Backbone as JSON, one array per atom type, in Angstrom:
{
  "sequence": "MRFLTILLLFISINGFSQWKDFKISVKGDTLNRVDMKGRKQGPWAVHVDELRGERGYEEEGYYEDDQKTGTWKKFSLEGVKIAEENYTWGKLNGKQQYFTYNGGLLREEGWRAMDPKIAFDTVAIYDLKDASKVVNWIVVKNEGVSMKHGRWNYYDPREGTVEATEYYAMGKLRTEGDDMVDEEGIRPIDISKKKAATDSLSKANSPTMQVIKKYEKDNSGKKKIKVRDGQTGNLPKP",
  "N": [[42.03, 25.84, -15.41], [42.55, 23.12, -15.29], [42.67, 22.83, -12.54], [40.01, 23.38, -11.9], [38.71, 21.2, -13.07], [39.71, 19.09, -11.53], [38.64, 19.82, -9.07], [35.86, 19.61, -9.54], [35.71, 16.87, -10.02], [36.42, 15.91, -7.51], [34.26, 16.82, -5.97], [32.21, 15.32, -7.12], [32.99, 12.65, -6.52], [32.92, 12.81, -3.74], [30.21, 13.24, -3.34], [29.1, 10.79, -4.16], [30.13, 9.11, -2.28], [28.53, 8.63, -0.1], [26.91, 6.55, -0.72], [26.59, 3.04, -0.7], [26.16, 1.48, -2.86], [25.14, 2.07, -6.26], [23.58, 3.16, -9.37], [24.22, 4.73, -12.53], [22.15, 6.66, -14.51], [21.24, 7.1, -18.02], [20.93, 9.77, -18.26], [22.59, 10.74, -16.41], [21.78, 10.69, -13.8], [21.68, 9.45, -10.4], [20.68, 6.23, -9.64], [18.91, 3.48, -8.04], [20.01, 3.48, -5.43], [21.88, 2.47, -2.61], [22.3, 2.87, 0.76], [24.89, 3.37, 3.29], [24.11, 1.72, 5.31], [22.92, -0.33, 4.09], [20.36, 0.1, 3.13], [17.75, 0.7, 0.79], [17.41, 3.65, -1.11], [15.84, 6.6, -2.41], [15.22, 7.18, -6.02], [14.33, 4.31, -7.93], [14.83, 1.81, -10.44], [13.8, -1.13, -11.9], [14.52, -4.06, -13.7], [13.1, -6.97, -14.96], [13.59, -10.0, -16.43], [11.86, -12.18, -18.77], [10.84, -15.36, -17.56], [10.63, -18.82, -17.47], [8.09, -18.93, -18.75], [6.77, -16.9, -17.44], [5.92, -13.56, -17.82], [8.18, -10.88, -18.37], [9.01, -7.7, -16.8], [9.22, -4.14, -16.2], [9.94, -1.93, -13.55], [9.36, 1.04, -11.69], [10.02, 3.52, -9.22], [10.06, 4.96, -5.9], [12.18, 4.73, -3.09], [12.3, 4.87, 0.47], [14.28, 4.7, 3.16], [14.52, 1.88, 2.77], [11.9, 1.18, 2.22], [9.14, 1.01, 0.06], [7.64, 3.93, -1.28], [5.09, 6.34, -2.05], [4.06, 6.63, -5.53], [4.33, 3.77, -7.56], [5.18, 2.32, -10.68], [4.52, -0.22, -13.09], [5.65, -1.76, -16.05], [5.18, -3.54, -19.11], [7.64, -5.41, -20.98], [7.42, -4.43, -23.43], [6.74, -1.87, -23.08], [4.17, -1.17, -22.22], [1.95, 0.05, -19.78], [1.22, -1.83, -16.94], [0.57, -1.82, -14.29], [-0.2, 0.37, -11.58], [0.73, 1.4, -8.56], [0.29, 2.47, -5.14], [2.12, 3.42, -2.29], [2.6, 3.43, 1.27], [4.58, 3.58, 4.14], [5.9, 1.36, 3.16], [3.91, -0.37, 2.36], [0.95, -1.31, 0.52], [-1.3, 1.32, -0.16], [-4.24, 3.17, -0.43], [-5.59, 3.86, -3.74], [-5.16, 1.34, -6.21], [-4.19, 0.35, -9.47], [-4.65, -1.96, -12.13], [-3.7, -3.3, -15.25], [-4.34, -4.8, -18.5], [-2.07, -6.54, -20.73], [-2.46, -5.31, -23.05], [-3.11, -2.8, -22.44], [-5.65, -2.16, -21.46], [-7.83, -1.18, -18.79], [-8.1, -3.23, -16.06], [-8.66, -3.74, -13.33], [-9.45, -2.0, -10.29], [-8.26, -1.36, -7.11], [-8.78, -0.9, -3.55], [-6.79, -0.08, -0.79], [-5.55, -0.08, 2.59], [-2.93, 1.05, 4.53], [-1.36, 0.67, 7.72], [-0.11, 2.76, 10.29], [3.02, 1.91, 11.46], [3.79, 2.64, 13.99], [1.7, 2.61, 15.75], [-0.5, 0.6, 17.78], [-3.18, 0.04, 17.48], [-5.94, 1.05, 15.38], [-8.52, 3.35, 14.52], [-11.19, 3.29, 12.28], [-13.21, 4.88, 9.88], [-16.46, 3.93, 8.74], [-18.18, 4.19, 5.82], [-21.33, 5.13, 4.35], [-22.72, 2.99, 1.91], [-24.15, 4.06, -0.18], [-23.84, 6.76, 0.09], [-21.05, 8.38, 0.12], [-20.13, 10.38, 1.75], [-21.2, 10.11, 4.22], [-20.75, 8.94, 7.45], [-21.3, 5.86, 8.89], [-20.5, 4.2, 10.88], [-17.84, 3.26, 13.12], [-14.83, 1.35, 13.27], [-12.58, -0.59, 15.23], [-9.28, -1.64, 14.83], [-6.74, -4.03, 15.13], [-3.26, -3.58, 14.73], [-1.61, -5.45, 12.48], [0.61, -5.23, 11.0], [0.35, -5.27, 8.25], [-1.02, -4.47, 4.97], [-4.49, -3.81, 4.35], [-7.44, -4.78, 2.58], [-9.48, -2.15, 1.64], [-12.17, -0.07, 1.13], [-13.52, 0.7, -2.15], [-13.65, -1.76, -4.72], [-13.27, -2.11, -8.11], [-14.14, -3.96, -10.99], [-13.32, -4.32, -14.32], [-14.44, -4.42, -17.76], [-11.97, -4.85, -19.91], [-11.93, -4.2, -22.6], [-14.16, -2.67, -23.26], [-14.16, -0.83, -21.23], [-16.01, -0.54, -19.24], [-17.61, -0.9, -16.01], [-17.8, -4.05, -14.59], [-18.25, -5.36, -12.19], [-18.54, -4.61, -8.68], [-17.06, -4.33, -5.49], [-17.11, -3.81, -1.94], [-14.96, -3.08, 0.73], [-14.09, -3.26, 4.21], [-11.44, -2.76, 6.02], [-10.29, -5.3, 5.28], [-12.54, -6.9, 5.32], [-15.32, -8.06, 3.53], [-18.04, -6.11, 2.55], [-21.68, -6.13, 2.61], [-24.87, -5.58, 0.93], [-26.65, -5.21, 2.99], [-25.13, -3.9, 4.74], [-23.64, -5.44, 6.41], [-20.66, -7.11, 7.49], [-18.8, -9.52, 5.91], [-17.41, -12.34, 7.45], [-16.66, -11.42, 10.24], [-14.88, -11.77, 12.3], [-12.32, -10.5, 14.28], [-12.81, -7.83, 13.86], [-14.33, -5.11, 15.44], [-17.23, -3.23, 15.88], [-17.56, 0.26, 16.81], [-19.6, 2.01, 19.02], [-21.22, 4.86, 17.94], [-23.21, 6.44, 18.8], [-23.14, 8.33, 20.75], [-21.89, 10.35, 19.55], [-19.15, 10.93, 19.7], [-15.96, 12.06, 18.75], [-13.83, 9.98, 16.93], [-10.44, 9.01, 17.19], [-7.05, 8.36, 16.08], [-5.36, 8.05, 18.14], [-5.04, 6.12, 20.93], [-4.39, 6.33, 23.61], [-5.41, 6.71, 26.15], [-6.08, 4.76, 28.82], [-8.48, 4.26, 30.12], [-10.47, 5.02, 28.41], [-13.54, 4.78, 26.47], [-13.04, 3.62, 23.94], [-10.66, 2.19, 24.36], [-11.61, 0.26, 26.09], [-13.16, -1.23, 24.37], [-11.17, -2.3, 22.78], [-9.78, -3.89, 24.63], [-11.74, -5.76, 25.18], [-11.98, -6.91, 22.66], [-9.42, -8.16, 22.43], [-9.62, -10.04, 24.47], [-11.82, -11.61, 23.64], [-10.8, -12.7, 21.3], [-8.55, -14.1, 21.93], [-6.1, -16.47, 21.34], [-7.23, -17.31, 18.98], [-7.08, -18.26, 15.5], [-5.21, -16.3, 13.28], [-6.3, -14.13, 10.66], [-5.25, -14.3, 7.39], [-4.04, -11.85, 5.17], [-3.38, -10.17, 2.06], [-0.24, -8.67, 2.01], [0.82, -6.45, 0.76], [3.38, -6.57, -0.26], [5.88, -6.59, -2.86], [6.48, -8.27, -6.05], [4.7, -10.24, -6.69], [2.78, -9.74, -8.81], [-0.58, -9.65, -9.74], [-1.88, -11.75, -12.31], [-3.1, -10.51, -15.4]],
  "CA": [[41.08, 24.89, -15.97], [42.89, 21.82, -14.74], [42.28, 22.88, -11.13], [38.55, 23.3, -11.87], [38.34, 19.81, -13.4], [40.02, 18.28, -10.35], [37.68, 20.19, -8.03], [34.56, 19.0, -9.88], [35.85, 15.43, -9.83], [36.43, 15.7, -6.07], [32.88, 17.01, -5.51], [31.45, 14.18, -7.61], [33.37, 11.48, -5.73], [32.44, 13.04, -2.39], [28.77, 13.07, -3.35], [28.78, 9.38, -4.3], [30.7, 8.35, -1.18], [27.51, 8.31, 0.89], [26.19, 5.37, -1.17], [27.31, 1.77, -0.76], [26.02, 1.01, -4.24], [24.24, 2.89, -7.05], [23.74, 3.1, -10.81], [24.12, 6.02, -13.21], [21.24, 6.58, -15.65], [21.75, 7.69, -19.26], [20.87, 11.22, -18.07], [23.57, 11.11, -15.4], [21.2, 10.65, -12.45], [22.01, 8.26, -9.6], [19.53, 5.37, -9.4], [19.12, 2.23, -7.29], [20.96, 3.8, -4.37], [21.91, 1.71, -1.35], [23.13, 3.65, 1.67], [25.95, 2.64, 4.0], [23.46, 0.75, 6.2], [22.32, -1.36, 3.24], [18.96, 0.41, 2.86], [17.45, 1.3, -0.51], [17.01, 5.05, -0.97], [15.68, 7.39, -3.63], [14.59, 6.59, -7.2], [14.77, 2.97, -8.34], [14.31, 1.23, -11.67], [14.09, -2.57, -11.86], [14.23, -4.81, -14.93], [12.97, -8.41, -14.73], [13.45, -10.72, -17.7], [10.9, -13.28, -18.83], [11.42, -16.57, -16.99], [9.76, -20.0, -17.38], [6.73, -18.61, -19.18], [6.28, -15.7, -16.77], [6.32, -12.37, -18.55], [9.05, -9.94, -17.69], [8.45, -6.36, -16.62], [10.09, -3.11, -15.63], [9.26, -1.26, -12.44], [10.06, 2.25, -11.26], [9.4, 4.21, -8.1], [10.93, 5.64, -4.94], [12.39, 4.07, -1.79], [12.7, 5.69, 1.6], [14.71, 3.81, 4.25], [14.26, 0.49, 2.38], [10.48, 0.94, 2.06], [8.52, 1.68, -1.08], [6.79, 5.04, -0.89], [4.55, 7.06, -3.2], [3.55, 5.88, -6.68], [5.21, 2.86, -8.31], [4.57, 1.9, -11.94], [5.08, -1.4, -13.75], [5.45, -1.78, -17.49], [5.62, -4.73, -19.83], [8.91, -5.17, -21.67], [7.08, -3.7, -24.66], [6.47, -0.48, -22.71], [2.77, -0.94, -21.86], [1.77, 0.1, -18.32], [0.39, -2.93, -16.46], [0.15, -1.59, -12.91], [0.18, 1.61, -10.91], [0.47, 1.14, -7.15], [0.66, 3.53, -4.21], [2.66, 2.84, -1.07], [2.91, 4.19, 2.48], [5.26, 2.7, 5.09], [6.31, 0.13, 2.48], [2.75, -1.23, 2.12], [-0.06, -0.76, -0.37], [-2.19, 2.25, 0.5], [-5.01, 3.96, -1.39], [-6.06, 3.21, -4.96], [-4.21, 0.63, -7.06], [-4.77, 0.04, -10.77], [-3.99, -3.03, -12.88], [-4.08, -3.24, -16.66], [-3.94, -5.93, -19.32], [-0.86, -6.28, -21.52], [-2.85, -4.48, -24.2], [-3.35, -1.45, -21.94], [-7.01, -1.96, -20.95], [-7.98, -1.2, -17.34], [-8.66, -4.52, -15.64], [-9.15, -3.75, -11.94], [-9.04, -0.96, -9.35], [-8.35, -1.87, -5.74], [-8.57, 0.03, -2.45], [-6.03, -0.68, 0.31], [-5.18, 0.83, 3.68], [-1.76, 0.69, 5.33], [-1.47, 1.18, 9.09], [1.11, 3.34, 10.84], [3.69, 0.9, 12.29], [4.05, 3.17, 15.34], [0.54, 2.45, 16.61], [-0.94, -0.79, 17.96], [-4.57, -0.06, 17.03], [-6.4, 2.19, 14.6], [-9.96, 3.45, 14.36], [-11.45, 3.55, 10.87], [-14.59, 5.24, 9.58], [-17.2, 3.14, 7.77], [-19.05, 5.11, 5.1], [-22.54, 4.59, 3.75], [-22.45, 2.48, 0.57], [-24.83, 4.9, -1.16], [-23.45, 8.15, 0.31], [-19.66, 8.28, 0.59], [-19.83, 11.45, 2.7], [-21.89, 9.81, 5.47], [-20.14, 7.92, 8.3], [-22.34, 5.07, 9.54], [-19.94, 3.52, 12.04], [-16.38, 3.22, 13.25], [-14.33, 0.06, 13.73], [-11.24, -0.57, 15.79], [-8.53, -2.73, 14.21], [-5.4, -4.26, 15.65], [-2.24, -3.45, 13.7], [-0.88, -6.7, 12.24], [1.79, -4.94, 10.18], [0.08, -5.55, 6.84], [-2.08, -3.68, 4.35], [-5.79, -4.49, 4.3], [-8.39, -4.32, 1.58], [-10.33, -1.14, 2.26], [-12.77, 0.79, 0.13], [-14.2, 0.13, -3.31], [-12.91, -2.5, -5.74], [-13.99, -2.17, -9.37], [-13.66, -4.9, -11.99], [-13.7, -3.71, -15.6], [-14.28, -5.05, -19.06], [-10.83, -4.09, -20.43], [-12.13, -3.78, -23.99], [-15.18, -1.63, -23.31], [-13.89, 0.17, -20.2], [-17.17, -0.45, -18.35], [-17.51, -1.64, -14.75], [-18.55, -5.3, -14.61], [-18.61, -5.73, -10.82], [-17.98, -3.74, -7.64], [-17.07, -4.85, -4.12], [-16.72, -2.84, -0.92], [-14.28, -3.72, 1.84], [-13.76, -2.48, 5.4], [-10.28, -3.36, 6.69], [-10.14, -6.72, 4.96], [-13.82, -7.61, 5.37], [-16.23, -7.74, 2.44], [-19.34, -5.6, 3.0], [-22.83, -6.54, 1.81], [-25.88, -4.53, 0.77], [-27.25, -4.98, 4.29], [-24.09, -3.23, 5.52], [-22.95, -6.37, 7.28], [-19.33, -7.42, 7.0], [-18.57, -10.95, 5.83], [-16.28, -12.79, 8.27], [-16.45, -10.29, 11.13], [-13.89, -12.05, 13.33], [-11.17, -9.6, 14.27], [-13.23, -6.43, 13.74], [-15.4, -4.78, 16.37], [-17.76, -1.87, 15.68], [-17.58, 1.17, 17.94], [-20.86, 2.73, 19.08], [-21.0, 6.3, 17.76], [-24.46, 7.1, 19.12], [-22.83, 9.46, 21.62], [-21.32, 11.36, 18.68], [-17.8, 11.29, 20.09], [-15.0, 11.99, 17.64], [-12.85, 8.9, 17.07], [-9.11, 9.41, 16.77], [-6.08, 7.28, 15.98], [-4.63, 7.97, 19.4], [-5.78, 5.35, 21.92], [-3.46, 6.31, 24.72], [-6.08, 6.74, 27.45], [-6.42, 3.39, 29.16], [-9.84, 4.15, 30.62], [-11.41, 5.56, 27.44], [-14.46, 3.77, 25.93], [-12.41, 2.92, 22.83], [-9.71, 1.21, 24.89], [-12.38, -0.84, 26.64], [-13.54, -2.07, 23.23], [-9.97, -3.01, 22.38], [-9.52, -4.93, 25.63], [-12.74, -6.81, 24.97], [-11.58, -7.58, 21.42], [-8.28, -9.02, 22.73], [-10.1, -11.13, 25.29], [-12.68, -12.47, 22.84], [-10.06, -13.33, 20.21], [-7.32, -14.7, 22.44], [-5.83, -17.84, 20.89], [-7.85, -17.63, 17.69], [-6.2, -18.22, 14.34], [-5.21, -15.01, 12.59], [-6.75, -14.12, 9.27], [-4.17, -13.84, 6.52], [-4.4, -10.95, 4.09], [-2.26, -9.75, 1.23], [0.51, -7.7, 2.83], [1.3, -5.3, 0.0], [4.75, -6.72, -0.73], [5.97, -6.68, -4.31], [7.05, -9.51, -6.6], [3.64, -11.15, -7.07], [1.78, -8.97, -9.54], [-1.65, -10.52, -10.26], [-1.91, -11.87, -13.76], [-4.33, -9.97, -16.0]],
  "C": [[41.3, 23.5, -15.39], [42.46, 21.74, -13.28], [40.76, 22.73, -11.0], [38.07, 21.88, -12.14], [38.56, 18.9, -12.2], [39.02, 18.55, -9.24], [36.31, 19.56, -8.29], [34.59, 17.5, -9.69], [35.79, 15.09, -8.34], [35.01, 15.81, -5.5], [32.03, 15.82, -5.9], [31.72, 12.93, -6.78], [32.83, 11.61, -4.31], [30.94, 12.83, -2.29], [28.36, 11.61, -3.41], [29.25, 8.57, -3.09], [29.69, 7.97, -0.11], [26.72, 7.05, 0.51], [27.1, 4.14, -1.22], [27.27, 1.2, -2.17], [25.02, 1.93, -4.95], [24.48, 2.63, -8.52], [23.59, 4.51, -11.39], [23.22, 5.85, -14.43], [21.87, 7.24, -16.87], [21.74, 9.22, -19.17], [21.85, 11.7, -16.99], [23.03, 11.13, -13.99], [21.63, 9.38, -11.73], [20.72, 7.51, -9.28], [19.93, 4.18, -8.55], [20.16, 2.42, -6.18], [20.78, 2.9, -3.16], [22.83, 2.45, -0.41], [24.11, 2.77, 2.44], [25.4, 1.62, 4.99], [22.75, -0.36, 5.42], [20.86, -1.12, 2.92], [18.8, 1.07, 1.49], [16.91, 2.71, -0.28], [16.8, 5.68, -2.34], [15.05, 6.65, -4.8], [15.21, 5.24, -7.58], [14.1, 2.57, -9.64], [14.76, -0.23, -11.71], [13.67, -3.21, -13.17], [14.2, -6.3, -14.61], [12.72, -9.1, -16.06], [12.38, -11.8, -17.61], [11.57, -14.56, -18.34], [10.35, -17.66, -16.88], [8.3, -19.68, -17.7], [6.13, -17.39, -18.5], [6.8, -14.46, -17.5], [7.23, -11.47, -17.71], [8.38, -8.58, -17.56], [9.54, -5.4, -16.14], [9.28, -2.32, -14.61], [10.06, -0.04, -12.02], [9.28, 2.95, -10.14], [10.45, 4.75, -7.15], [10.98, 4.85, -3.63], [12.76, 5.11, -0.74], [13.0, 4.76, 2.77], [14.27, 2.37, 3.99], [12.78, 0.16, 2.21], [9.95, 1.69, 0.82], [7.61, 2.79, -0.58], [6.29, 5.77, -2.14], [4.08, 6.12, -4.3], [4.63, 5.05, -7.35], [4.46, 2.4, -9.56], [5.3, 0.69, -12.5], [4.69, -1.37, -15.23], [5.85, -3.14, -18.05], [6.95, -4.4, -20.52], [8.69, -4.48, -23.0], [6.73, -2.24, -24.37], [5.04, -0.16, -22.34], [2.63, -0.95, -20.34], [0.8, -0.99, -17.89], [-0.03, -2.77, -15.0], [0.62, -0.23, -12.45], [-0.25, 1.47, -9.45], [0.95, 2.29, -6.28], [1.03, 2.92, -2.86], [2.82, 3.88, 0.04], [3.48, 3.21, 3.49], [5.63, 1.35, 4.46], [5.17, -0.81, 2.16], [1.76, -0.52, 1.21], [-1.0, 0.15, 0.42], [-2.92, 3.1, -0.55], [-5.39, 3.16, -2.62], [-4.92, 2.59, -5.76], [-4.92, 0.31, -8.37], [-3.95, -1.02, -11.49], [-4.59, -3.1, -14.28], [-3.68, -4.54, -17.37], [-2.67, -5.56, -20.09], [-1.17, -5.56, -22.82], [-3.2, -3.06, -23.76], [-4.73, -1.18, -21.39], [-7.06, -2.06, -19.44], [-8.71, -2.46, -16.93], [-9.32, -4.45, -14.26], [-8.63, -2.54, -11.18], [-9.27, -1.49, -7.94], [-8.17, -0.73, -4.74], [-7.88, -0.69, -1.3], [-5.76, 0.37, 1.38], [-3.99, 0.26, 4.43], [-1.92, 1.31, 6.71], [-0.1, 1.66, 9.57], [1.79, 2.32, 11.75], [3.96, 1.35, 13.72], [2.87, 2.99, 16.28], [0.09, 1.0, 16.65], [-2.35, -1.01, 17.44], [-4.91, 1.19, 16.23], [-7.92, 2.18, 14.58], [-10.26, 3.94, 12.95], [-12.93, 3.84, 10.66], [-15.18, 4.29, 8.55], [-18.25, 4.04, 7.14], [-20.26, 4.38, 4.51], [-22.23, 4.17, 2.31], [-23.08, 3.37, -0.52], [-24.46, 6.38, -1.03], [-22.06, 8.17, 0.95], [-19.29, 9.36, 1.59], [-20.41, 11.18, 4.09], [-21.2, 8.67, 6.22], [-21.24, 7.19, 9.05], [-21.81, 4.34, 10.76], [-18.44, 3.69, 12.05], [-15.99, 1.83, 13.7], [-12.92, 0.24, 14.27], [-10.5, -1.82, 15.3], [-7.15, -2.82, 14.83], [-4.39, -4.21, 14.5], [-1.43, -4.74, 13.6], [0.33, -6.49, 11.34], [1.61, -5.22, 8.71], [-0.92, -4.53, 6.29], [-3.37, -4.5, 4.34], [-6.63, -3.92, 3.17], [-9.33, -3.33, 2.25], [-10.86, -0.19, 1.19], [-13.36, 0.02, -1.03], [-13.22, -0.58, -4.24], [-13.79, -2.58, -6.99], [-13.32, -3.15, -10.33], [-14.21, -4.46, -13.35], [-13.67, -4.72, -16.76], [-13.16, -4.27, -19.74], [-10.99, -3.61, -21.87], [-13.1, -2.61, -24.07], [-14.92, -0.51, -22.29], [-15.03, 0.36, -19.22], [-16.96, -1.31, -17.11], [-18.39, -2.87, -14.82], [-19.03, -5.71, -13.22], [-17.93, -4.78, -9.84], [-18.11, -4.43, -6.29], [-16.63, -3.74, -3.18], [-16.11, -3.58, 0.26], [-14.08, -2.72, 2.99], [-12.68, -3.23, 6.16], [-10.23, -4.88, 6.53], [-11.44, -7.51, 4.93], [-14.73, -7.13, 4.25], [-17.58, -7.29, 3.0], [-20.44, -6.06, 2.06], [-23.81, -5.38, 1.72], [-26.56, -4.21, 2.09], [-26.3, -4.3, 5.26], [-23.52, -4.12, 6.61], [-21.57, -6.6, 6.68], [-19.1, -8.92, 7.07], [-17.31, -11.3, 6.6], [-15.86, -11.66, 9.22], [-15.42, -10.56, 12.23], [-12.7, -11.09, 13.2], [-11.52, -8.14, 14.11], [-14.39, -6.2, 14.69], [-15.91, -3.37, 16.1], [-17.68, -1.05, 16.97], [-18.89, 1.94, 17.9], [-20.6, 4.23, 18.96], [-22.27, 7.08, 18.08], [-24.24, 8.32, 20.01], [-22.14, 10.59, 20.87], [-19.95, 11.85, 19.16], [-16.88, 11.15, 18.9], [-14.01, 10.87, 17.91], [-11.52, 9.38, 16.54], [-8.21, 8.2, 16.71], [-5.32, 7.09, 17.28], [-5.49, 7.27, 20.45], [-4.98, 5.24, 23.21], [-4.14, 6.27, 26.08], [-6.63, 5.37, 27.8], [-7.87, 3.23, 29.59], [-10.88, 4.68, 29.63], [-12.33, 4.45, 26.93], [-13.85, 2.96, 24.79], [-11.45, 1.85, 23.32], [-10.44, 0.03, 25.51], [-12.82, -1.8, 25.54], [-12.35, -2.92, 22.79], [-9.67, -4.16, 23.34], [-10.48, -6.09, 25.47], [-12.41, -7.61, 23.72], [-10.44, -8.57, 21.68], [-8.72, -10.25, 23.52], [-10.91, -12.12, 24.48], [-11.92, -13.27, 21.8], [-8.76, -13.97, 20.64], [-7.21, -16.15, 21.98], [-6.45, -18.23, 19.58], [-6.86, -17.5, 16.56], [-6.32, -16.88, 13.63], [-5.66, -15.16, 11.15], [-5.65, -13.56, 8.39], [-4.73, -12.93, 5.43], [-3.16, -10.62, 3.28], [-1.54, -8.59, 1.92], [1.07, -6.54, 2.05], [2.73, -5.41, -0.46], [4.76, -6.92, -2.24], [6.52, -8.04, -4.74], [5.99, -10.48, -7.03], [2.5, -10.39, -7.72], [0.7, -9.91, -10.07], [-1.67, -10.55, -11.77], [-3.2, -11.29, -14.31], [-5.13, -11.07, -16.68]]
}
């Protein structure tokens, strides 16, 4: 029995030795892991106290190589869910939801993260009235940030009804005329030839690459447009 206890203790110590730092939950799980390279890994739970009038909150989710991934949830200190965010490559991606401190749905946002391994991406633009119909494609330079993309709904948190809706295409607000407000930095791709657009732009002589080269030339030296980058710590107030 004594030998078995020593063996289990050895296995436990050996298992924890891969982490530079960690916490043990009340259920005995390892949380808030930091590997030997100083990167956050696995499940995390964060508690932030109220400070200078700013409400505190608790946050939980998953890290992979120091980047948030998957679904992260934020709760008030009273236990009410105030946000549910989705991450890819450490940046906001897909649908995000924000709630009041009474639990009413306040806002739904659409975001798109870009693969850090690629320099440019091609994105489908869907018909505002028919989400299954592609009306155009745009090519976007990868600035290493998330961009507003898709439908944004604003709700009456008491009634649960939609008060306003906006549509975005890679950071640009679309209008009923299917124009994009502030089009600098985005170039449409002609799809009249019905060619399939892909994320891979490796062929230097392809029509898509020619569009990219023209985009770089036209926008050389212009001021970059700043967008929310999907980093945490600045939860919008309900």
